[in-house]
C-alpha positions, -999 to +999 in steps of 0.1 A: -387+193-091-376+200-128-373+237-122-354+230-090-329+208-111-327+235-138-317+261-111-288+238-102-274+238-135-278+277-137-261+278-104-288+298-089-310+272-067-344+280-058-357+271-024-381+242-021-410+251-004-422+237+029-447+207+027-483+221+021-469+254+004-463+241-030-500+239-041-525+258-019-561+247-021-586+273-031-605+268-001-591+272+034-581+240+050-582+228+086-553+238+106-529+211+110-517+195+142-488+213+157-453+195+150-433+188+178-404+213+182-370+201+169-386+171+150-390+189+116-364+209+095-367+229+063-350+215+031-340+237+004-314+233-027-283+248-007-286+221+018-289+192-005-259+204-030-234+182-010-252+148-007-263+155-046-227+157-054-218+125-037-246+107-054-237+120-089-201+111-082-211+075-072-231+070-102-206+085-124-179+060-111-202+032-114-207+039-150-169+043-155-162+010-136-189-011-153-182+002-187-220+009-190-239+036-209-221+065-224-187+078-210-196+110-219-226+108-194-204+095-166-180+126-173-210+150-173-222+137-138-186+140-127-184+176-137-217+184-123-207+167-091-174+186-091-195+219-096-217+212-068-189+201-043-170+234-052-201+253-045-206+235-013-173+238-001-170+276-011-203+281+007-186+264+038-214+237+040-188+219+061-155+226+078-123+207+085-100+213+114-067+228+106-041+231+132-026+265+138+010+270+127+035+281+153+051+312+156+088+317+149+112+302+175+148+306+182+172+284+165+186+256+189+223+249+182+237+216+171+257+199+199+288+197+180+307+170+201+277+147+194+278+156+157+316+149+156+310+115+170+281+108+148+301+116+117+329+095+128+307+065+133+291+072+100+324+071+085+334+036+099+298+024+091+306+031+055+340+014+056+325-018+072+298-022+046+323-030+016+313-057-008+277-054-001+277-070+034+265-062+068+294-072+091+293-081+127+308-046+137+286-026+112+253-029+130+265-013+164+284+013+145+255+021+123+230+023+151+255+044+172+257+068+144+218+073+144+216+078+179+243+104+180+229+122+150+196+124+168+215+136+199+234+162+181+203+178+166+176+170+192+157+200+203+153+198+242+171+185+272+192+153+266+197+144+303+186+112+313+188+120+351+151+133+354+139+106+335+157+080+356+146+096+389+108+092+376+112+057+368+128+050+402+100+069+420+074+047+399+093+015+404+092+021+443+053+025+441+043+013+408+007+023+397-009+020+362-039+040+353-060+036+321-084+061+308-104+051+277-128+075+262-155+069+235-131+082+208-103+057+219-130+028+216-141+041+182-105+044+169-097+008+181-129-005+166-118+010+132-085-004+134-097-037+143-119-036+112-086-029+090-068-057+107-096-080+098-093-069+062-054-076+062-054-110+078-088-126+068-083-156+047-047-147+043-039-183+035-062-184+007-060-150-009-037-151-029-035-190-030-007-197-052+028-184-053+045-174-085+084-172-097+090-141-076+084-158-045+109-185-054+134-158-056+126-143-023+128-175-007+163-181-019+173-147-005+159-157+029+177-188+028+209-167+020+205-147+051+199-179+073+230-193+058+251-163+072+252-141+038+239-108+052+236-087+021+227-050+019+213-052-014+202-084-030+211-086-069+191-117-075+160-113-101+171-078-112+181-065-076+160-060-046+160-043-013+165-065+018+142-053+045+115-080+039+140-108+036+156-100+070+120-097+086+110-132+072+145-146+083+139-132+118+104-148+118+118-182+107+147-180+132+134-164+162+097-175+161+103-208+145+080-199+114+080-223+085+097-205+053+066-206+031+044-184+013+022-179+046+052-166+064+061-142+036+024-129+035+024-125+072+054-101+072+039-080+045+005-080+059+020-065+090+038-040+073+006-028+054-012-027+088+016-004+104+009+020+075-024+027+087-017+045+120+004+071+101-022+077+076-045+085+106-019+108+121-014+126+088-051+132+080-056+143+116-028+169+113-043+182+078-082+181+087-088+169+121-093+135+136-123+124+119-107+129+085-077+108+098-099+081+111-120+078+081-087+078+058-074+049+080-105+030+077-107+034+038-070+025+032-078-005+056-107-018+038-099-009+001-087-037-020-055-018-038-037-016-005-048-049+008-037-068-024-002-049-021+000-063+015-011-098+009+010-109-020+041-116+000+064-092-017+082-058-008+055-036-021+040-026+012+074-013+025+069+019+004+039+035+021+049+021+054+078+046+055+062+072+033+035+081+055+054+087+086+080+107+065+052+130+052+033+132+086+063+142+104+075+165+078+042+184+078+038+187+114+075+196+119+075+225+095+039+236+104+044+236+141+081+242+140+091+209+158+125+200+148+124+167+166+096+157+141+119+165+112+145+142+124+119+114+126+109+123+092+146+120+079+147+085+098+118+072+077+130+086+043+165+069+048+148+036+063+126+034+034+154+029+009+157-005+024+122-014+018+111-011-019+126+005-050+096+030-056+108+046-021+134+064-038+108+089-050+102+098-012+131+124-011+116+143-040+082+143-021+099+157+011+119+183-010+085+194-025+071+198+010+098+221+018+096+241-014+058+246-010+063+259+027+090+283+015+069+296-013+040+304+009+037+339+025+024+327+060+057+308+064+081+335+053+088+344+090+099+310+099+119+302+067+154+302+085+140+279+112+126+255+085+158+255+065+177+247+095+155+219+104+154+205+071+193+204+071+190+182+103+163+160+083+187+156+053+217+148+079+197+120+096+185+106+064+221+104+049+232+087+083+203+061+081+209+053+045+249+052+045+249+013+039+226+017+010+244+046-004+278+027-002+261+000-022+247+022-047+282+036-052+301+002-053+275-017-072+257+008-094+248-017-121+229-039-098+212-012-077+199+009-105+193-018-131+155-020-127+154+021-131+178+022-160+162-008-180+128+011-176+138+047-181+162+043-209+168+021-240+194-001-222+173-036-225+152-025-254+147+007-277+123+031-266+089+030-288+090+065-295+102+099-285+106+101-246+084+132-238+053+119-256+057+086-241+062+102-205+032+123-211+010+094-223+022+072-194+014+100-167-023+103-183-027+068-180-012+065-144-036+094-134-066+076-147-059+044-132-081+057-103-113+060-123-108+040-154-080+013-159-053-002-135-034-017-162-026-056-171-005-067-140-031-094-130-010-108-100-014-074-082-048-061-094-080-072-112-068-061-148-085-032-168-110-021-139-104+012-119-079+009-092-104+024-067-140+007-064-169+031-071-175+042-034-138+052-028-132+064-064-161+086-061-151+101-028-115+106-041-125+127-069-151+148-050-125+151-021-099+165-047-124+190-054-128+199-017-092+201-011-087+225-040-112+248-028-098+247+008-066+256-007-078+286-026-096+297+006-068+293+031-035+290+010-024+262+033+006+246+019-001+209+032-033+209+012-013+217-020+014+192-009-013+164-009-025+171-043+009+177-060+023+146-043+000+123-063+016+126-097+051+127-081+043+095-064+032+080-098+065+088-115+080+052-107+051+038-129+051+068-155+087+066-162+084+030-176+095+047-209+109+015-225+080-006-213+048+017-215+029-017-211+039-020-175+023+013-167+001+018-148+017-004-121-003-010-089+031-015-067+054+011-082+024+036-076+018+022-043+030+054-026+001+072-037-021+054-014-012+078+013-026+109-002-054+091-022-071+079+008-067+109+029-082+129+001-110+103-002-119+110+033-125+147+033-159+145+017-169+113+039-159+128+070-179+160+063-212+146+067-216+154+103-205+190+098-228+195+069-257+181+086-251+204+117-247+233+094-274+227+068-302+222+094-288+245+121-288+220+149-264+198+166-290+170+169-287+165+132-250+156+136-264+122+143-278+120+107-242+129+094-228+103+116-253+076+103-245+086+065-206+084+073-212+048+088-235+036+060-209+047+032-183+031+049-204-002+054-212+000+018-174+006+009-165-025+030-189-047+014-177-037-021-140-041-012-146-074+003-162-089-029-133-073-049-106-086-028-117-120-015-137-131-046-129-113-079-090-110-071-088-142-051-108-162-079-087-144-107-052-151-092-062-188-084-071-194-121-043-174-133-015-188-114-001-225-118-012-250-091+020-256-074+004-262-040-013-294-055+019-305-071+039-298-039+013-316-018+016-348-043+055-346-040+054-344-003+032-376-002+055-394-022+086-384-004+069-392+031+057-427+019+076-449-005+102-423-021+125-395-014+129-360-024+163-368-043+141-388-069+114-363-077+116-346-112+095-318-125+100-318-163+103-283-179+077-273-201+071-237-216+054-214-195+044-240-170+049-242-131+080-232-114+098-264-101+115-243-072+080-236-059+070-271-060+100-281-037+091-251-014+057-263-009+067-299-005+088-290+023+121-285+006+126-247+002+157-237-018+157-269-035+150-272-074+133-303-088+133-290-123+149-311-152+151-304-187+135-328-214+168-335-229+182-346-196+158-376-189+180-399-204+209-391-182+190-398-149+210-427-133+194-460-125+191-462-087+166-491-083+147-467-059+110-454-065+110-422-086+084-396-094+083-374-124+056-346-129+049-334-166+027-310-185-004-328-199+008-317-233+043-331-229+037-361-249+070-369-263+085-368-227+057-390-216+063-415-243+103-415-235+095-422-199+070-453-208+098-466-231+123-463-205+104-475-173+079-501-184+068-509-149+059-472-145+024-460-141+009-428-155-018-407-137-036-377-146-042-354-115-072-334-119-069-299-104-097-280-087-090-253-111-099-258-147-070-261-170-044-269-143-042-306-145-007-323-144+006-360-152+023-379-125+045-407-138+054-429-108+084-455-113+081-482-082+110-499-065+104-535-054+068-536-060+063-504-038+028-488-044+023-451-038-011-435-029-009-395-033-018-374-004-048-354-005-040-317-007-051-299+027 
């Protein structure tokens, strides 16, 4: 065994003898009983290089994640794993499907009358979106401009007559026919597992809100009150898609305006990303890669956390994934209509999350890579024409946002300008060295350190768990070798898109402590999990090739399933225990304070007589109001304002920080009949003081938190 291992290091593996041949006895042994055909197989070093690489990668990532042993040893194991993987990929130990490129097709003309109408409606949309408002006339003009832009550029017949006739025939004799094959059942089972990870314990993880959520609820209230902004300048400026979806849930589905509704909307957004990750993976390397990528992205704690926190964060990958999928399929297969849908996703993404502004650069990068590869030269004219249509659709879809960006540049670009330049604080050094350091820190977040943003990740650990992390780094080698062999431009796009998608995080030049940022780098979720799926989805192909029998594919499927179950168990622990417990202990217990206030207001008092006395770095009084049932209200009062509270003769309730002794003494002196109670929190260090002032002998028993 030692000789065999040394031969691996020399990249000249020696075969492992069959059992019984390694050490022959001096005397002839009796003949062994014959082995049933098909039940035995020969194992040699070449057959084991791929699983050995995965094992070494897992061990290396465990060492880096747990900071155990020598970092150099973990790096050495990763390098050895990379060498074995590259060797296995070059020797074709496994294969991934690669759809054939389309041949050059004749250019289809643009329908000029439809294009003229689209441009006219776009101009009218621009004119009706002044002052950062969607007006009643804006929506039909905007939707009409998008429809007409598609009609102008659509490849194929626009006639509705044949479709109407087919629908009429079906309506006259309706029939429904369902065919479900084993693959569909497997896909549905995988998607159901990802849905479980998105919605399981959604009410508890994360449990508490923080100040960002108070700002979001105020924006939703503005919409419900008729203020239909395009861009929301509150809290340094934010895109409005999440707020409109939440307002729709409140108005049309009678949902409560609370933390749970915010989380439901974003969890659904995160879930909708997964089918497009599947489609992109399938387009690049076959349906098994797509299915495994969807599962890994569905169960892993990074995308799960971004989907659960009730913020805009998942609305970057939810549009990036279809934008990349339709771009790759459209360019590779010469399908202009796919490019139109890519443009639709690019434009719509600008209304989701600030980091989505990097998506056009990714799409442009895809076109450049396509044009640079010799295999695509015959279709360059077709690709450029189709890409122009993509840009047209993206501009039409993003017209309201572009108008606001022009009118209110300071609001729209505030976050970007204050992070990239010295507009808010001086840069801590020269820009280029800071950027290069930031990019290095962003790239190493997958294996080493995800930063200090504790509300979005468990700080100072790898962004990927040790299973997915090992798969990702080995998958990067697989993809690089695959590109060298086949020169497929989508493979190179997948690799290069990762540092591009990390730019929203790495460009925090003025605030390098904010990098790596899990949400600003959230677009990298799309390529990262497809790359991680490449080696895991290769087990069946490896088993069939290594042992020269299709029966051993079952072994490969079993190994894939085992690794997926292991990844699910590891990420369940990360998401629902480590992250959930960390956020609960890190955030203030506004849920307990809100339940206490609700009990007071619904028994002996009223919301008008509730005061949360401000204290440095304490709970947000707006969140207490939201949880108690009064979203949009603020119970906060400064300590120096306590003396100005009028004497009403009604019951009053004051919530105070346990260390606010001077405020407690003031209330005791002013309200001699008041009673003081320390409310002990389930979370250590989160107690609060309740000072109750009765009216006419009323007594108040606080409500138990549900």
